[in-house]
NULORO-190255 format. One record per residue (C-alpha): x, y, z. Coordinates in pm, whole numbers, m for minus. Each point is the difference from the previous one (the first is absolute). Layout:
N
@east->X; north->Y; up->Z
...
//
This chain:
684
@east->3263; north->76; up->2000
@east->370; north->m50; up->m47
@east->213; north->m57; up->m306
@east->286; north->m243; up->m37
@east->227; north->m4; up->m303
@east->199; north->m321; up->29
@east->254; north->3; up->m282
@east->304; north->m142; up->171
@east->139; north->m348; up->m57
@east->62; north->m71; up->364
@east->m199; north->m221; up->233
@east->m44; north->m366; up->69
@east->m190; north->m215; up->m242
@east->m290; north->m203; up->134
@east->66; north->m363; up->74
@east->m73; north->m254; up->m270
@east->m355; north->m119; up->m8
@east->m140; north->292; up->199
@east->m364; north->81; up->m58
@east->m254; north->266; up->88
@east->m248; north->m48; up->283
@east->m294; north->m220; up->m89
@east->m258; north->275; up->50
@east->169; north->237; up->m248
@east->m130; north->7; up->m356
@east->296; north->m73; up->m223
@east->62; north->157; up->m340
@east->161; north->m316; up->m139
@east->m230; north->m302; up->42
@east->117; north->m355; up->9
@east->19; north->m190; up->m328
@east->m303; north->m174; up->m138
@east->m109; north->m117; up->m343
@east->m138; north->341; up->m92
@east->309; north->199; up->95
@east->182; north->135; up->m303
@east->375; north->m27; up->35
@east->246; north->178; up->m225
@east->267; north->m253; up->m83
@east->182; north->250; up->m222
@east->161; north->166; up->300
@east->349; north->m110; up->82
@east->22; north->m110; up->365
@east->288; north->238; up->57
@east->m202; north->302; up->m114
@east->m291; north->m73; up->234
@east->241; north->m94; up->282
@east->175; north->337; up->m33
@east->m328; north->185; up->46
@east->m93; north->m229; up->288
@east->332; north->77; up->171
@east->m65; north->374; up->m31
@east->m344; north->m42; up->160
@east->144; north->m212; up->283
@east->246; north->270; up->93
@east->m281; north->255; up->35
@east->m218; north->m251; up->186
@east->248; north->m35; up->282
@east->m58; north->352; up->136
@east->m375; north->31; up->m55
@east->m248; north->49; up->285
@east->m309; north->m217; up->43
@east->m239; north->292; up->m45
@east->m243; north->112; up->m272
@east->142; north->196; up->m288
@east->65; north->40; up->m371
@east->299; north->m134; up->m191
@east->143; north->97; up->m339
@east->226; north->m206; up->m225
@east->246; north->174; up->m234
@east->202; north->m121; up->m299
@east->362; north->88; up->m66
@east->m102; north->327; up->m172
@east->m199; north->117; up->302
@east->m340; north->m52; up->m164
@east->m275; north->m135; up->223
@east->m95; north->m357; up->m82
@east->m271; north->m62; up->257
@east->m181; north->167; up->289
@east->m166; north->m221; up->262
@east->m151; north->30; up->346
@east->30; north->m243; up->290
@east->m146; north->m54; up->343
@east->342; north->m135; up->99
@east->284; north->137; up->m211
@east->256; north->m256; up->115
@east->m227; north->m294; up->m81
@east->m119; north->134; up->m334
@east->344; north->92; up->m133
@east->135; north->m329; up->130
@east->m253; north->m186; up->m215
@east->188; north->118; up->m309
@east->326; north->m157; up->123
@east->m121; north->m337; up->126
@east->188; north->m178; up->m276
@east->m317; north->m166; up->m128
@east->m154; north->16; up->m348
@east->m185; north->317; up->m95
@east->m244; north->89; up->m274
@east->131; north->140; up->m325
@east->m77; north->360; up->98
@east->158; north->m25; up->346
@east->309; north->m176; up->m139
@east->54; north->276; up->m255
@east->m43; north->263; up->269
@east->246; north->m168; up->239
@east->259; north->m50; up->m271
@east->1; north->376; up->m79
@east->3; north->124; up->362
@east->316; north->191; up->91
@east->m120; north->206; up->299
@east->m300; north->53; up->225
@east->m153; north->279; up->207
@east->m255; north->m18; up->278
@east->m249; north->222; up->180
@east->m142; north->m120; up->330
@east->m355; north->102; up->93
@east->m213; north->m15; up->312
@east->m265; north->m229; up->m150
@east->m52; north->m224; up->m301
@east->m280; north->234; up->m112
@east->245; north->288; up->m18
@east->238; north->m224; up->m195
@east->m274; north->m82; up->m250
@east->m76; north->368; up->m63
@east->369; north->82; up->m40
@east->47; north->m294; up->m238
@east->m280; north->121; up->m228
@east->143; north->352; up->m2
@east->353; north->m117; up->m85
@east->m122; north->m230; up->m277
@east->m179; north->289; up->m168
@east->304; north->225; up->34
@east->278; north->m242; up->m91
@east->m181; north->m236; up->m243
@east->212; north->m311; up->77
@east->9; north->m250; up->m284
@east->m102; north->m302; up->212
@east->m305; north->162; up->164
@east->m353; north->34; up->m131
@east->m12; north->345; up->m159
@east->m293; north->221; up->m91
@east->54; north->111; up->m359
@east->m262; north->277; up->7
@east->8; north->211; up->315
@east->m182; north->315; up->m108
@east->m202; north->166; up->273
@east->m377; north->m29; up->m10
@east->m224; north->305; up->m38
@east->m229; north->105; up->283
@east->m281; north->253; up->41
@east->86; north->271; up->251
@east->m261; north->213; up->176
@east->210; north->272; up->163
@east->m56; north->144; up->346
@east->271; north->270; up->16
@east->m215; north->291; up->m119
@east->m341; north->161; up->38
@east->m133; north->m167; up->m317
@east->100; north->m368; up->m35
@east->137; north->m96; up->m340
@east->m46; north->m336; up->m174
@east->293; north->m112; up->m216
@east->184; north->m310; up->m115
@east->321; north->m68; up->190
@east->315; north->m208; up->m37
@east->300; north->m38; up->224
@east->62; north->87; up->364
@east->m295; north->107; up->213
@east->136; north->330; up->124
@east->m311; north->210; up->m51
@east->m272; north->m1; up->265
@east->m323; north->m166; up->m101
@east->m176; north->m329; up->m63
@east->146; north->m242; up->m254
@east->m219; north->m253; up->m180
@east->138; north->m284; up->m208
@east->202; north->m149; up->m141
@east->m138; north->8; up->m353
@east->156; north->m226; up->m259
@east->29; north->272; up->m265
@east->m6; north->376; up->m44
@east->m293; north->m47; up->m236
@east->m209; north->m143; up->285
@east->95; north->293; up->226
@east->m80; north->261; up->m265
@east->m337; north->m159; up->m71
@east->m86; north->m14; up->370
@east->113; north->358; up->68
@east->m205; north->127; up->m295
@east->m308; north->m179; up->133
@east->60; north->132; up->352
@east->25; north->352; up->m141
@east->m346; north->m38; up->m152
@east->m136; north->m156; up->319
@east->149; north->223; up->269
@east->115; north->313; up->m188
@east->342; north->4; up->169
@east->284; north->209; up->m134
@east->299; north->m156; up->m178
@east->198; north->321; up->m60
@east->333; north->71; up->167
@east->22; north->217; up->308
@east->170; north->287; up->m185
@east->m272; north->m2; up->m266
@east->m269; north->m16; up->269
@east->143; north->289; up->198
@east->25; north->236; up->m299
@east->m347; north->m42; up->m150
@east->m221; north->306; up->m27
@east->m287; north->m172; up->m182
@east->m110; north->m362; up->m43
@east->182; north->m212; up->m257
@east->m143; north->m213; up->m278
@east->m43; north->m304; up->228
@east->m258; north->196; up->198
@east->m185; north->88; up->m319
@east->m25; north->m365; up->m111
@east->m103; north->m113; up->351
@east->323; north->m181; up->88
@east->87; north->226; up->294
@east->m202; north->191; up->258
@east->223; north->310; up->m19
@east->140; north->33; up->353
@east->280; north->224; up->m132
@east->m236; north->296; up->m56
@east->m257; north->m75; up->269
@east->m260; north->m157; up->m227
@east->m54; north->m249; up->282
@east->48; north->52; up->372
@east->287; north->m169; up->180
@east->m250; north->m197; up->211
@east->m186; north->m138; up->m301
@east->326; north->m78; up->m180
@east->128; north->m187; up->306
@east->m321; north->m205; up->m6
@east->68; north->m94; up->m363
@east->353; north->m107; up->94
@east->m133; north->m212; up->287
@east->m245; north->m172; up->m237
@east->287; north->m76; up->m240
@east->206; north->m138; up->288
@east->m291; north->m217; up->112
@east->m52; north->m135; up->m352
@east->368; north->m85; up->m47
@east->8; north->m161; up->345
@east->m269; north->m251; up->m89
@east->m317; north->175; up->118
@east->m126; north->44; up->m356
@east->m356; north->m115; up->69
@east->m51; north->258; up->275
@east->134; north->279; up->m223
@east->m226; north->m96; up->m289
@east->m301; north->m29; up->233
@east->58; north->356; up->124
@east->25; north->124; up->m358
@east->m324; north->m177; up->m92
@east->m175; north->165; up->296
@east->134; north->341; up->m105
@east->m111; north->m61; up->m358
@east->m351; north->m92; up->116
@east->m18; north->304; up->226
@east->103; north->229; up->m286
@east->m254; north->m165; up->m229
@east->m279; north->40; up->254
@east->92; north->367; up->35
@east->m23; north->44; up->m379
@east->379; north->72; up->m15
@east->49; north->m220; up->m302
@east->339; north->135; up->m103
@east->136; north->m77; up->345
@east->m160; north->m344; up->m12
@east->162; north->m61; up->m339
@east->342; north->83; up->144
@east->m47; north->m261; up->273
@east->m116; north->m248; up->m265
@east->319; north->55; up->m201
@east->213; north->m38; up->312
@east->m167; north->m330; up->88
@east->59; north->m119; up->m356
@east->370; north->89; up->30
@east->34; north->m206; up->318
@east->m181; north->m293; up->m161
@east->241; north->20; up->m292
@east->298; north->m41; up->237
@east->m152; north->m308; up->159
@east->m130; north->m150; up->m324
@east->328; north->2; up->m195
@east->227; north->m170; up->253
@east->m19; north->m341; up->m170
@east->m5; north->m270; up->268
@east->m155; north->141; up->318
@east->m52; north->m179; up->330
@east->m261; north->m21; up->270
@east->188; north->m174; up->279
@east->352; north->138; up->m57
@east->27; north->366; up->93
@east->378; north->46; up->m5
@east->254; north->m249; up->m135
@east->285; north->m53; up->m242
@east->m4; north->m326; up->m194
@east->328; north->m161; up->m111
@east->m22; north->m291; up->m244
@east->306; north->m172; up->m145
@east->33; north->m208; up->m315
@east->310; north->m182; up->m126
@east->69; north->m110; up->m357
@east->325; north->m97; up->m174
@east->210; north->105; up->298
@east->m151; north->350; up->12
@east->m232; north->153; up->259
@east->m288; north->245; up->m19
@east->m166; north->157; up->304
@east->m333; north->171; up->m58
@east->m98; north->255; up->265
@east->m360; north->120; up->43
@east->m96; north->292; up->225
@east->m337; north->2; up->177
@east->m103; north->300; up->208
@east->m344; north->90; up->133
@east->m150; north->m310; up->m166
@east->128; north->128; up->m338
@east->265; north->m127; up->m237
@east->254; north->278; up->m49
@east->195; north->m178; up->m270
@east->271; north->m260; up->m43
@east->357; north->m28; up->m121
@east->212; north->m292; up->m119
@east->359; north->m41; up->120
@east->267; north->m228; up->m142
@east->260; north->m36; up->278
@east->348; north->m125; up->m74
@east->51; north->m324; up->190
@east->197; north->m319; up->m44
@east->m212; north->m269; up->m163
@east->90; north->m244; up->279
@east->m174; north->216; up->262
@east->m341; north->m111; up->124
@east->m308; north->219; up->m57
@east->m43; north->70; up->372
@east->363; north->122; up->24
@east->m51; north->235; up->m294
@east->m332; north->129; up->132
@east->131; north->55; up->353
@east->302; north->199; up->m117
@east->m212; north->197; up->m248
@east->m256; north->107; up->262
@east->275; north->124; up->233
@east->144; north->221; up->m274
@east->m342; north->108; up->m126
@east->m96; north->159; up->333
@east->343; north->146; up->72
@east->m118; north->352; up->m92
@east->m377; north->m20; up->38
@east->m247; north->m100; up->275
@east->m167; north->m338; up->m18
@east->m379; north->m41; up->25
@east->m166; north->m193; up->279
@east->m15; north->m318; up->m208
@east->252; north->m146; up->m244
@east->m136; north->m297; up->m193
@east->250; north->m236; up->m165
@east->m25; north->m289; up->m243
@east->279; north->m205; up->164
@east->64; north->m71; up->364
@east->291; north->207; up->132
@east->213; north->m184; up->253
@east->85; north->309; up->205
@east->m340; north->167; up->m44
@east->m29; north->93; up->369
@east->340; north->167; up->m4
@east->m78; north->195; up->m319
@east->m339; north->104; up->142
@east->166; north->121; up->321
@east->252; north->201; up->m201
@east->m276; north->164; up->m206
@east->m209; north->68; up->312
@east->294; north->178; up->164
@east->m23; north->275; up->m262
@east->m371; north->78; up->41
@east->m240; north->50; up->291
@east->m206; north->m311; up->m67
@east->55; north->m372; up->m31
@east->88; north->m141; up->m343
@east->m101; north->m358; up->m79
@east->148; north->m219; up->m275
@east->m240; north->m273; up->m100
@east->m31; north->m270; up->m265
@east->m379; north->m33; up->m36
@east->m148; north->m346; up->m53
@east->m365; north->84; up->m74
@east->m250; north->276; up->m60
@east->35; north->339; up->m162
@east->363; north->43; up->100
@east->91; north->m329; up->m167
@east->m180; north->116; up->m315
@east->197; north->327; up->m1
@east->331; north->m188; up->26
@east->m101; north->m235; up->m282
@east->m100; north->297; up->m213
@east->337; north->164; up->62
@east->184; north->m324; up->m70
@east->m179; north->m39; up->m332
@east->113; north->351; up->m91
@east->357; north->m87; up->105
@east->m6; north->m311; up->m221
@east->m124; north->198; up->m299
@east->246; north->285; up->55
@east->295; north->m242; up->22
@east->m120; north->m180; up->m312
@east->m8; north->328; up->m190
@east->346; north->91; up->126
@east->146; north->m334; up->m105
@east->m155; north->38; up->m345
@east->135; north->355; up->m29
@east->344; north->m114; up->114
@east->1; north->m275; up->m262
@east->m97; north->249; up->m270
@east->263; north->243; up->127
@east->262; north->m275; up->m19
@east->m89; north->m72; up->m363
@east->19; north->370; up->m88
@east->338; north->38; up->171
@east->133; north->m304; up->m186
@east->m125; north->142; up->m331
@east->154; north->337; up->82
@east->335; north->m162; up->71
@east->m16; north->m179; up->m334
@east->m96; north->311; up->m198
@east->280; north->210; up->148
@east->259; north->m279; up->m14
@east->55; north->m39; up->374
@east->32; north->m377; up->m3
@east->m239; north->m39; up->295
@east->m307; north->164; up->148
@east->88; north->324; up->188
@east->m81; north->m7; up->370
@east->23; north->376; up->49
@east->m90; north->261; up->m261
@east->58; north->372; up->57
@east->m170; north->261; up->m217
@east->108; north->366; up->3
@east->m183; north->315; up->m108
@east->23; north->376; up->57
@east->m272; north->259; up->43
@east->13; north->382; up->m4
@east->m156; north->309; up->m154
@east->260; north->202; up->m188
@east->259; north->m126; up->246
@east->m186; north->111; up->314
@east->m68; north->m239; up->288
@east->197; north->m266; up->m185
@east->m8; north->m350; up->147
@east->120; north->m343; up->m104
@east->m192; north->m317; up->80
@east->93; north->m367; up->24
@east->m259; north->m276; up->13
@east->83; north->m365; up->61
@east->m168; north->m318; up->m121
@east->67; north->m362; up->93
@east->m151; north->m348; up->m1
@east->m302; north->112; up->203
@east->m70; north->323; up->m192
@east->80; north->357; up->90
@east->219; north->20; up->312
@east->m122; north->336; up->128
@east->207; north->m8; up->317
@east->307; north->20; up->m226
@east->m116; north->306; up->m196
@east->226; north->305; up->26
@east->m20; north->367; up->m94
@east->290; north->234; up->m72
@east->m16; north->377; up->31
@east->223; north->143; up->m274
@east->265; north->195; up->190
@east->264; north->94; up->m257
@east->18; north->377; up->m58
@east->207; north->m44; up->m315
@east->m282; north->m160; up->m200
@east->m175; north->202; up->m267
@east->m373; north->15; up->83
@east->m171; north->m282; up->m186
@east->320; north->m200; up->m63
@east->m150; north->m351; up->11
@east->335; north->m165; up->m74
@east->167; north->180; up->290
@east->m284; north->m90; up->235
@east->24; north->m367; up->m94
@east->376; north->6; up->56
@east->m43; north->149; up->346
@east->m269; north->m250; up->102
@east->192; north->m306; up->m119
@east->331; north->123; up->141
@east->m152; north->49; up->346
@east->m187; north->m331; up->m11
@east->286; north->m226; up->m112
@east->274; north->177; up->194
@east->m198; north->m68; up->315
@east->m69; north->m357; up->m111
@east->372; north->m68; up->m53
@east->72; north->153; up->341
@east->m263; north->m198; up->192
@east->m10; north->m333; up->m189
@east->317; north->m66; up->m202
@east->m5; north->m330; up->m191
@east->360; north->m35; up->m112
@east->344; north->76; up->151
@east->30; north->295; up->m239
@east->m329; north->148; up->115
@east->95; north->m72; up->363
@east->323; north->194; up->m48
@east->m194; north->296; up->m143
@east->m247; north->m23; up->289
@east->280; north->m13; up->260
@east->161; north->313; up->m146
@east->m333; north->178; up->46
@east->m57; north->m123; up->354
@east->m231; north->m287; up->m99
@east->1; north->m377; up->35
@east->350; north->m136; up->m43
@east->m90; north->m358; up->m100
@east->m218; north->m133; up->m281
@east->m355; north->m92; up->102
@east->m133; north->m302; up->m188
@east->m337; north->31; up->m168
@east->m282; north->m212; up->153
@east->m65; north->m342; up->m145
@east->m232; north->m2; up->m300
@east->m218; north->m258; up->173
@east->m40; north->199; up->320
@east->m255; north->262; up->98
@east->254; north->281; up->49
@east->m37; north->281; up->m252
@east->330; north->104; up->m165
@east->140; north->347; up->53
@east->150; north->17; up->m350
@east->m218; north->19; up->m311
@east->28; north->m257; up->m277
@east->m156; north->244; up->m246
@east->m21; north->380; up->m11
@east->m262; north->162; up->m225
@east->46; north->363; up->m99
@east->m293; north->208; up->m121
@east->168; north->149; up->m303
@east->177; north->m75; up->m325
@east->358; north->m37; up->m113
@east->120; north->321; up->165
@east->m144; north->m86; up->338
@east->142; north->m352; up->m23
@east->349; north->126; up->m81
@east->m14; north->242; up->293
@east->m99; north->m289; up->227
@east->272; north->m231; up->m132
@east->279; north->257; up->45
@east->m123; north->86; up->350
@east->8; north->m363; up->114
@east->351; north->m39; up->m142
@east->114; north->299; up->206
@east->m98; north->m178; up->323
@east->153; north->m330; up->m114
@east->m320; north->m187; up->m94
@east->13; north->m168; up->m340
@east->m197; north->m323; up->41
@east->m355; north->132; up->49
@east->m222; north->m35; up->m307
@east->m128; north->336; up->m131
@east->m295; north->51; up->m232
@east->m139; north->329; up->m129
@east->m369; north->31; up->m86
@east->m76; north->268; up->m258
@east->m364; north->99; up->m40
@east->m163; north->m63; up->m333
@east->m112; north->256; up->m254
@east->m241; north->248; up->161
@east->87; north->m172; up->329
@east->m239; north->m283; up->m83
@east->27; north->m314; up->211
@east->84; north->m309; up->m202
@east->256; north->167; up->m226
@east->289; north->12; up->246
@east->355; north->m49; up->m121
@east->249; north->m180; up->224
@east->369; north->89; up->16
@east->267; north->m233; up->143
@east->371; north->94; up->1
@east->182; north->m171; up->m285
@east->m317; north->m119; up->m175
@east->m222; north->152; up->m268
@east->m331; north->152; up->114
@east->m304; north->m224; up->m26
@east->m375; north->m10; up->65
@east->m228; north->m265; up->139
@east->m320; north->m117; up->m170
@east->m295; north->224; up->92
@east->m187; north->m273; up->190
@east->298; north->m162; up->166
@east->m69; north->m60; up->376
@east->361; north->98; up->72
@east->m64; north->340; up->m159
@east->m303; north->53; up->221
@east->211; north->m96; up->302
@east->268; north->255; up->m88
@east->m269; north->263; up->m53
@east->m136; north->m72; up->348
@east->348; north->45; up->148
@east->60; north->324; up->m186
@east->m346; north->139; up->82
@east->50; north->m79; up->369
@east->333; north->187; up->m3
@east->m168; north->290; up->m180
@east->m287; north->7; up->252
@east->238; north->m9; up->296
@east->224; north->274; up->m142
@east->m289; north->232; up->m83
@east->m163; north->m57; up->338
@east->324; north->86; up->179
@east->49; north->310; up->m216
@east->m355; north->121; up->63
@east->34; north->m49; up->375
@east->326; north->197; up->m1
@east->m152; north->276; up->m212
@east->m303; north->19; up->229
@east->224; north->40; up->304
@east->187; north->280; up->m174
@east->m324; north->175; up->m97
@east->m145; north->0; up->351
@east->325; north->83; up->174
@east->m35; north->316; up->206
@east->289; north->251; up->m8
@east->m45; north->43; up->376
@east->122; north->m358; up->44
@east->346; north->110; up->m113
@east->40; north->266; up->270
@east->193; north->m111; up->307
@east->m203; north->36; up->318
@east->m339; north->m12; up->m172
@east->m186; north->m307; up->115
@east->m364; north->m105; up->m52
@east->m131; north->227; up->279
@east->167; north->320; up->m121
@east->m79; north->m81; up->m362
@east->m367; north->m40; up->90
@east->6; north->324; up->197
@east->150; north->193; up->m291
@east->m246; north->m144; up->m251
@east->m297; north->70; up->226
@east->118; north->359; up->51
@east->91; north->87; up->m362
@east->m210; north->m250; up->m195
@east->250; north->m97; up->m272
@east->373; north->m47; up->m51
@east->3; north->290; up->m247
@east->m141; north->229; up->269
@east->274; north->m115; up->239
@east->259; north->67; up->m270
@east->m127; north->359; up->m51
@east->m36; north->75; up->373
@east->229; north->248; up->171
@east->223; north->m104; up->287
@east->m221; north->182; up->250
@east->m311; north->m176; up->m128
@east->167; north->m340; up->29
@east->95; north->68; up->361
@east->m364; north->75; up->86
@east->m122; north->m347; up->m104
@east->m109; north->m216; up->297
@east->275; north->m232; up->122
@east->273; north->166; up->m210
@east->285; north->172; up->185
@east->246; north->254; up->m139
@east->264; north->m260; up->m91
@east->m250; north->m212; up->m191
@east->m140; north->304; up->m180
@east->354; north->100; up->m103
@east->71; north->m354; up->m128
@east->m317; north->m1; up->m211
@east->62; north->350; up->m135
@east->363; north->m74; up->m90
@east->m99; north->m325; up->m173
@east->m235; north->177; up->m241
@east->216; north->310; up->m48
@east->344; north->m159; up->m24
@east->50; north->118; up->m359
@east->m183; north->331; up->36
//
């Protein structure tokens, strides 16, 4: 793979009327009656972008690769892959009519960069990765890219552990999934505990047990930590769990039934009852999966629905003939794009960080299905097939998923319409003149000033925008513990100073940003009709009364921001919801009617900010509570910390130990012992 950054203005332009080879799929199709053309573009604007593309085209190789288009600010407009870079990029500069989306993209192109690859498959994988990283505005984008939970059966210790897992697969073991939700994983792990009596405790907990824990007493664990079960018998339980999760559930249940019958025949009724309960636990896993299959062992089902220019893709996961859940996605895509284009791009991004199953079932035919399947197969040790079923059980599964996609998109459209009405009413109540597109709500959380944090939540036309949430650790040492006004000043000062630096709107703000090393030119806000979410809030809600509001107003003035609407929300008497008083600078306080929908909407916003702030504070406090003093000593890593704790038992014992005793601990040399001793006796 090689990288080319062509940003010069040199090079010959292609001759007039040039075209790509006939066998190359072109991005800009010829005009027909269904092609949407944007006649609002001035010819000179599109021609300028075309000229930029032609200059880059002149030096391109005819090899596979990935290209990126940039605007004048350096932001990525589009990422695409090509079997023939020269032909594909040339299709943008043919001088013929383009669709509305392509014309907008060309008109904004100021530079391009290219990466050549060995194969088109490699280009497809790189394209998906870059789209997820860069989020270009003209590509199909996954809005929700949270990792899926898996079940992990470890194999890096004498007693395998069964746990839920997210993220990179660094630990040795067998991974089973994905599951659509943590709830499904927790329910399955709990049932597997009852069925196979596998441990779920951490390794450190397991290694330090001297007697069985409560899980052993309630028959959720076989107690390998204290030798209640032999290593051989425990390994057999782990193998049965592995067989069940791998699809051999019938064989596992048959063996349990035989063991139950043998115990019953031998008059060992308690043992027989334990096998009965374990069989019931396995049946519960299989019986609560919703839609199960007989002929589809392993597949992901992708079904797309389109309504009102928006898309929904419903994904169902089937493993071991069981439905392991589903999730709805609402990708960001131009309304002029065809369903197969959206689905193809979505699938490439979806499997960028996870393995694909053997079968991928789709509701729409994908034009480059073979290429996508080859790319997915290159990441696993089996062949992946992408198929649009036409009959049978697979067709029924796709139809079922598509019905769910249609219903999910209908609910989203209804919620968006309701959200739009609430935003319009909010703008009217607070005198904004129009519905706010971005609302920011701020709150603080602390206990007597300790572990103080500030929180910002964001809401927009589609609801809570959780990817835009932010937390602020209160850093000022000059604040009096519990000074809520000072905390709010610090949070708002940091937030809006950074906003002015990174996204100035006016020449005055740009001058302030330039003096601080930020952007030197004003950045226009996105069009109100577009999908881009604004960086600046139209409305800021402060959880507090007149004092908090005045602190917020003066702080924003200090950083040069005077045109953002501020509203303070004071809690009612006895902190009862429904009696809130609203404060706006320059206006008398007022209340809303108790059953006003706008009041309920504001309460939801405030409660979400409160929930987020408290959750962040609790997480910070928990980290502080479990922090080990040994972590602060230079040269003490996990191995030496474990050795010291195993030798002395507790941190207090280490603190009281003499220098000679510390040096006798396994794995601790004289220098380390001196460092530990000096740390605990620095003020002695």
